[in-house]
N, C-alpha and C positions, 0 to 999 in steps of 0.2 A: 654122587657117584660119577665115574668117568665114562664118557660115551664118545663114539666116533662122530665126526662132523657129518658123515654121510648117512647116519641112521638114527640120530637122536630126534626127538619130537621138537619141531619148530613151531613157535608161535610168531607169526609174521604180522607186524603191525603197520598199518598204513594211515596216513593223514589224507584228508580230502584234497582233490586236485586244486591247484591254483593257477592263475594266469601268469605267463612269463612276461618279463620286461622286453621291450623291443631291442633288437640288435641288428645293425645294418652291416652288410659287407659291400665295400667298393669292389665290384666284380670285374676289375680290369686294371691295367697299368699303362704307362705311356707307350711302351713299345709292344703292346699286346699284338699277337699275330693278326695281320690284316688280310682281307680277301685278295689284295693285289699280289700277295705271295702264295695264293692258293689255300688260305686258311679261312675258317668260319668260326669266329669267336662266339657268335651267338649260339652255335651248336655246342661249343665247348661248355658254355654256361648251362645250356639245357641238360647236358649229361651230368652236371653236378647238382642240379636243382633239388632232387629228392634228398641227397645226402645233406645239403645245406639246410633244408627244412627240418630234417630229423635232428640236426645239430642244434636247432633252436634259432636260426637266423629268421628274422621276420621281414626284412627289406633287403633288396638287392639293387644297388646303384649301377645302372647301365651306362656305357659310354655314350657321348652325343651320337644320335642315330640319324640325324638329317643328312641329306646329300651335301657333301662338302666341296669347296672350290678346288681343293688340291686332290680330289679324286678318292679312289678307294684304298689309298695308302694313308689317308688322313685320319687323325684322331677325332675329327669332327668339330673342333673349335673354330673352324672357318666355315660356318653354316652358309649354304647357298640357297637351296630349295628346301624350305622348312618342312614342307609336307611330303617330301620324297624320302621314304625310309628304305629305299632299295627296290624300286618298282618303276613304272612308266617306261619300260623298255631300255633302261640305262644300266641294267645289271645291279649287282649289290653295292652297298656302301662299304666302307672299310670294316664295318661291324657285321653285315650280312644282308639278307633280303627281308622284305616286309613279311613274306610268308613265314620265314624262320622266326622273326620277332613275334608274330602271332602265336606260333607254336610254343615258344619260350614262355611268353606271359601266361598262356593257358596252363602250362605245366607248373609255373611258379604259383599260380593261384591254387592249383590242386594240392600243392605242398605247403600252403600257408605262408607264402612269401609274396610281398607286394613289390611291384616294379617301380623303381625310382628313376625318373628321366633326368639326364643332365641337360638343363635348358640354358640357352645363351640369350640373354636379354640385352646384352651390352653392344653387340656389333654383328655385322654380316659381311660377307665377301663373295666375290665371284659373279657379280652382275655384269650385264652388257655395258659397254661404254656409252655414255650420253653426254651431251653438252651440259655443263654445270655452271650457270652464270653466278651462282652463289660462291663457289670456289674461286671463280675468276675475280669477282669483286673482292673477296677476302685477300687474295694474293696481290692484286693491283693496289689495294688500299692498306696494305700491311703496315703496322707500326711496331716499334721496338718493344712495346709492352705486351705484345701478343706472342703466342707460340707459332712458329713457322708451320704452314700446312705441309704435311709429309710429302716429300718430292717423289716417293715411290707410289703414291696413290693418285696421281693425276698425270695427264699428258696433254700436250698442246697439239692442235691440228690446224693445218693450213690447207684450204681447198685448192685443188689443182685441176686443170683441164676444164672442159666445158666453156662456159662464158665467164669464168672467174678472172681471166686475164693473167693467170699464173700458169705458165707452161715451161718448156725447156729453157734452160739458161742458168745463170749464176745467181745465188741468193746469199746474202750476208746476214748472219744472225748475231744480234748485239745482246750481250748478257751482262747484268750487273746486279749488285746487291740492292734490294729495294730501299732499305733504310740507310745504307752507308755506314752502319754501325760496325765497329771493329770486331765485335763478337763473331761476325759471320765471315770475316776474311780468312784466307788461307785454308779454308776447308775444301777438301777434294770433292769433286763431282764428276759425273760422266755425261757428256753431250753425245746424243745418239739420234739418228733419224732413220725412217724407213717409209716406204709407200706400200700400196696394196700389191705391187708387183715385186718390189725389192725388199727383202727382210735381212736378217743377220747373215753376213757373208762369210763368217768364220775366218776372218782375217785378223792378223795381230792388231792389238790396240795401238792407237796413235797417242802421242803425248804432246800436250800443249808446249809451245815455245814462246816465251815472253821476250819483248813486249808484243802483245797482239790486240791492242785496243781498237784497231781498225780506223776507218775514216773519221770517226768522231774524235779521235785522239791523234790524228795525223801519224798513225802507226800502221804496220802491216797487219794482215789477218793470218790466221792459221787455216789451212785447207784440210778438209776431211771429206769423207765419201758417205753415201747412203749405205746403211747397214754395217758401219764400222764405228767402234767406240772411240771417243776422244776423251782422254783423261785430262782434267784441268783443275785449276783453282782460280778464284778471284782474289788477286793480290791487293794489298793495301798500299800499293806503290803505283807509279805511272799514272794512268787515268782511271783506274778502278773498273775497267771494262775488259771483257773478252769478246772478240769477234771471230766467228767461224764462217768460212766460205764453203758452201755446198753447191756443186754443179749437178743439175738435174738434166739428164740426157733424154732425148725423145722416146727412148725405149724403157725408161725407168718408171713410167707411170702410164695410167690409162687416160688417154687424151679426152675421152668422152666424160670423164669424171673420176676423180681420185683425191687422195689426201696425202700430205706430207705429215707424218707423225713425229713429233719432237719430244724427246725425253730428257729431263734434267734430273739425274738420279744421284743421290748421295750414298756412298758406301757406308756400311756399318750403322745405318740409321741416324747418322750425324747430320741432321737436316739444316739447311741454310735458307736464306731468304732470297736466293737468286731468282731471277725471272728474265724472260725474253722481252726486252722493251722496244726492240726494233727488228724488222725483217726487210732488208732492202732487196727489191726485185730489180736486178740490173737491166733486164730487157725492157721492163715497163718504165724504169727510171723513177720508181716511187717506193715509199715505205708501205708495206701491205700488212703490218702487224695488226691493224684494225680488223682484218679478216680472220685472224687467228682466234680459235675457241679453246677453252679449257674443258677437258673431259675427265670424268671419273667413272669407275666401273660400278655404278649404283642403279642401273636399270634392271629391276627384278620383275618386269611386267610380262616376260615371256618364259616363265619357268615351266618345265614339263608338267608339273602338278596342276598348273593353272590357278594356284592359290597363293596367298601371301604376297600379292603384288605390291611393290614399292618402287620409288625413284628417289632422286637426290633430295627431294623435300622431306624425306623421312630421316635424313641423316644430318650431321653437323659438318660445316655450316649449311644453312638453307636460306631461303628468301626472307624468312622472318628474323634471322639473327646474324646474317653475314657481316653486318656493320657493328654489331654489339658484342658478339662472342669473342673471347680471347683464346679459345681452345686450350685453356690452361687448367691445371689442377686435376684431381682424381676424376671428377665428373665429366669434364668436357674435352680433355686431351684424347686424341685418337690412339689409345694404347694398343688396340688390336683392330686392324682392318678398318672398316667404315663404321663410325660410331653412331648408333641410333640416337635420335632426339626423342626421348620419351615424353617430352612436353608437347609434341605434335599429336593431336588427337587421333589422327589416322594411324600413326605408328603404334600408339597405345592400343587402339582397337585391333590392329592386325596381330599384335603379340598376345593380347588377351584371347582372341579367337583361336589362335594356334594352340595355346595352353589348354583351352577347353576341348579342342579336337583331340589332343593327346589323351585326355581323360575319357572322352566318350567313344572315340573311334579306335584308339590303340590299346586302352586298358591300363594306362599309367595311373598310379594312385599316390605317387609322391614326387617331389621335385627337389633336385639339387640345383641351385641357381648359381651360375658361374659369374665370377668377377663383379659381384654386386657392390663392391667398394667404388666402382667407377660410374655409378649413376645414382640419381636421387632415390633414397629409400622410399619416398612417397609412391613411386611406381609399384613397388612390391606390395605396399599396403593397399593401394587401389586394386591391384590384381587379386589379392586375397578377397577383397570385398566383392569383386566381380564373380569369382569362383563361388563364394558362399551364396550370393544372391541367385546363382543358377543351380543351387543344390549340390555343389561339389565341395566337400570339405576334406582335403587331403590330410591324412594322419601324420605325414612327415613332409615338412617344408624346411629346407636348410639353405642358408646363404653362405657363400664363400667370400669372407672379408679377409684377404691375405694380409694379416697384420697381427703381430704378437702383443700389441698393446691392448689389454683388456678393456680399457675405457673406450677405445675406438670400436671394439666389438659391441659393447653395450650401447654406445651412441647410435650405431646402426640399427640395433634392435629397437631402441626408443623411437628412432625416426620412422621405422616401419609401423610400429604399434600406434604412434600418434596419428597416423592417417587411416587406421582401420576402424570400421564401425564397431560398436560395442558387441553386437551379436556375432560379428566375424571373429573378434578376439576371443570370445567364449568358445567358438567352434574350432579355430585353427591356431595352434601354437607354433608360430614361426621360430625357427632355431637358427643359430649361427655356429659354424665350426670354431671350436675353442683353440685357436692357434696359440694363445697365451699359455694355456696349460700344457699344450704339446711342447712348447719351448722349454718349460720347466722339466718335463719328463725326459726330454732329450738331454738336457744338462745333467740330470741325475744319472743317466746312463753313460754319457760320453765325456763329461767335463771333470777331470780329476780334481779333487778338492772341493767340489760343489757340495753344499750342505743340502741334502735331499729334503730336509724339513721345509725348505722353501716351497715345495710342491703344495703343502697345506695352505699356503697363502697366495697361490697362483690361480690364474684362470678367471673365467667369468663368474663362477659361483663364489669361490673363496677369495678371489681377488677384489671383485667390485660388487659383490652381493646380488648378482643376477640369479634368477630362478633356474634350477636344473632342467625345468621343462622347456627352456629356451636355449639349451646348450647341447652341442654334439661333440663328444670327445673322440680323439683319434691319435694315432701315433705316426703313421707314414701315409703318403698318398702320391699321386702321379706327379705332382709338382716338385716333390723333394727327390730329385734325380741327379743333381750335380754332386761332385765330390764333396763329401762331408755333410751333405744335407740329410740323408736318411739316418735314423738312429743306428749307430754302428755296433753297440755292445748290449747284448741281452735285451732286445726290445720286449721280450716276454715280461720283464719286470713292469714296464709301463702298461702292458695289457692287463697284468694282474691288478693294477690300480684302477683303470677305467672300467674293467669288467666286474669289480667287486664293490666299488664306491658308487652306489646308485644315486647319490645326492648331487653328483656333479654333471649329470647329463646322460644322454643316450649314446652308447658306444658304437663306433664304426671300426671294423676290422679290414685291413688292407689285404687284398687277394694274394700278393706275393709273400707277405708275412705268414699267411695261413697255410699256403701250399708249398712254401719253400721255393718259389720260382726265382731263378737266378736273374737278377736285373743289375745294371751297372751301379757301382758304388754302394751296394747294399750287401750286408751279410746274408748268407744263405742258410736258413734254418727253418725246418718244418715245424711250425707252432700249432698245427691243427689239433693234436691230442690235448695239449694244455689249454688251448682256447675253448675247445669243446667241453672240457671238464669244468672250466670256470663258468661257461654259459649255463651248464647244468646246475652248478652250485648256485649261481645267481637265481635261476628259475625256482629251485627247490627250497632255498633258504633266505635269499637276500631280498627278492622283490617284495615290495610293500614296506621295507624299512623306512622309518619316518625321520631319522636323524643319524648323524655320524659324530663321533667324538674322537678328535685327533689326539690320541693318548700320548704320543711322543712329540708333540708340537713344541715350538719354542715357548719357554716359560711354562711348561706343563706343570699342573699341580699334583701329578701322579708320581709316586716314588718309583725308582728303578735301580737296578744293579746290573751293569753290563759286565758280565764275566768274560765274554768275547764279543767282538764287534763294537760298534760305536753309535752314539746317539745321532751323529750327523750323517750316518749312512743307513738309518733305519726309519721306515715308515710303519707306524703301528697305530691302528685305528679300530674303533668299535662301532658297529651299526646296531641300531635298536629298532625293534618292532618288525622284524622279518616274518617269514612264513610261520604261522602258529605262534607269533610273539617271540620268536627266537632272537637271541643275541649272537652276533657274528663278530669275531675278532680276526683281523687280517694283519699279518706282518710281512713286510717286504725288505729284504736284506740286500742293499746295494754294495756292501763291503766285499772285499776279496777274502775276508776271514769268515769263519762260521759265526753265526749270531747265537750266543748263549746268554739268555737274559731273564731276569726276574723283573716283572713290571706290573705295577698296580693297574687295575681296570676300573671301569665305572660300575659301581654296585647298585645302580638305580633299579635294574631289572633282574639281576642275578645276585647270588649270595656266596659268602664264604662257604667252602665245602662243595660247591657245585662243580661238576665235571664238564670239561669242554673237549670235544672230539675233533681231531684234525681231519679235514676232508680231502686234501690233495695227495696225501702220501709223501709230501716233501719233508715234513718235520721228522726229526729223529725220534721224538716221542709222540705217539699218536694221541695219547690221553694226557690232559693236564688238568689240575685241580686248583681252584682258587684257595690260596692258603689263608691263614689267620690274619695276615697283613693286607689281604685283598689283592694279592699278586698272583699271576700265573707264571709258570716256567716255560720258556720258549727255547727250542733248539732247532735251527734250520741251517742248511749248508750255505756257503758263500754264493752270492748272486742268485738267491732263490727267494721263495715266498711260501706262505702257508695260510690256511684259513681254518679257524676253529668255530664250532657251534656248540651251544650248551646242550647237554643230553636231553632226550625226550623223544617223543614221537616224530619221526622224520618221514617226509611225504614221498609217495610215488616212486619208490626205488626198486621194486621187484616186479619183473614181468614174467608171469608163469607161462611156460610153454606146454605143460600138460597138467592134468588135474592132480595126480598123485605122485608123479615121478617125472624125471627129465631134467633138462638144463634150465637153470634159473640165472638170469643176469642179476647179480646182486652187488651190493657194496660191502666193503670190509665189515665183518661182524664185530660189534663191541657189546659186551655184556658187562654187568656191574662188577663182576669179579675177575675179569680178564679179557684178553684180546684173542680172537680166533683168526689165524691166518689159514692159507690154503690147506685144508685137510688136517691141520694140526689138532690133536686131541686136547681138550680143555675140560676143566671142571665146570659143570653147568648146573645151575640151580633153576629148576623149572618154574620157580616163582618169579624169576626176573624176565623182563621183556628183552628183545634184541633190537638195537638200533642198527640200521643198515646204511653203510657208507660206501663211497665209490671205490672200486678196486678190481674185481675179478669175477669170473664165472664159477659156479659150483654145480657139480652133478649130484643130484639127490638119488639115493638108492631106491630100488623097487619096493623096499619095505617101508618107505617114507609114508607117514600119515601126518596130517596137520590141517590147520585151518588158517584162512586169511581173514583178518578183521580190520575194520577201520577204527581210527582213534575216536574215542568217546569219553 
């Protein structure tokens, strides 16, 4: 008989609750609003925490929170005081204050979300200047097989006044290439001096006039002044020397004790091996270069927090390696600021202690490790051992190896695991961001003519056989911000892949993609509804799946008939062993044409005649049946995706707001003899159960009666 949707007898069937798979959100982006402009991003996240927890996010990646050398406009990748999270009387960091962070993490915990700290173990910046004999030795003994120490990270200092013998008068600074190698000639640099009394005078730059080799070359000098830039190059002509004359007046320095600070800075990071090899004090009639010291900003002994003290011995080069290191390669070059030497036991101890403090004092339960490509992976392995030995087993630890070569990613993981104790490896699964898979998914979206089936062969898991337990998948992040770097076209297709294929790793969602935040060089699209839906589908159907079969892979054994669309623009795969033993089939159409396809499926756990229900609402046909050839019929729009599950008891999909009547949040109703849309009358056979799928709310009438049962 025919009945109205609002008053027929419902038999609502539930399955038992299951645990969801972890999903992380990167809760910020490069230009997130900072406190220097009157914003509090920590409060912005706090306001969204409940909604993110309800959506199914289990981890929230926070921006670097330590006090930064560039102040409260910084993103935090220039950490200065590791233990200062916006306290000690210095006001907030760019992220917020310590009190706000405490409130945020408490709120996150209450909503089932764990805080993931962005930790920087590669470098530090913003210390006080200190004499650095290791850098002095490195520069003075530099050879061509080494990397030049960055000229923007040291200064030279000549003592003035007091009993130094250096007072008012003329000084001649002799500058040359240390090696005399042609590689370093004709590179521009800036010669600049100042004292404690005279700093930058805001005068026009001066420009070197050649020849200016000075007395050593029987040539004239160039005259400059304290607090004025002199633009110069060391030419591979004449005598290969520059000489600059600086006159220090009696009022330019403190006669009781002062310094002349000498800077040799290369523009654009194009470092040279130039050095000051002579300083002629005309009044004293002698070379005083022996009194000059090299200084670096590596004294972290006076931080307001009083913790995490370090000096130049914690960085590269130091007293132990200034004569042996070449500062070359990924591990030893000073890519960012001052490079930690993790082989120094004190450095390792200080960083280990800081990490444990984040866990015990701040409430951090996960770690995103920055720039791990640039130091020995053994440090991470030893760190994990230290955490585990102290009863701290973070559920999420992920390293950033910015490299799209999956072998490089796997080699890093192997290097970490090879130094972890067996009990630590059993307790902590270190992950790495899958940049290789991300590149394939970007090509699938943005590269015309790219065969998207390459995705099935890409990344850590499918490319080099790594376990999905050690992979974190993602689409965009804060580092992809230049023109062409973010995914430009339909990033939701990539999210459909990483959120439904649980075999390839734990997925990470980028805040601007989710909320539609406008950022440079990225498309603006609010993907929250689609992502929330896929997280729910993952939780209710996919989690627990034990294998995936790439049905449309290269050389597939499964028959197909593409009525519309193409094999090289289609990703079709089948997950086995999901919630309640479900089979899940996912189709992603990268073509600009509709996908109309008959394709054979894996009949290992499903059979001819079985029905599959589409969960997203994207497919033209919500119900598809496996035909006698073992095929299903698929119809989805251009640049879209769909997810099917075989019929049966579906879990946790109805939330009753009253016992006998009222609003039910339900999913589209499928019964064996038809589809029920919003309020549409259908024939209903009380002997059939109802599967509930995502879609809409339904108001049940006052005369409703029924019962809720669990699957059995």
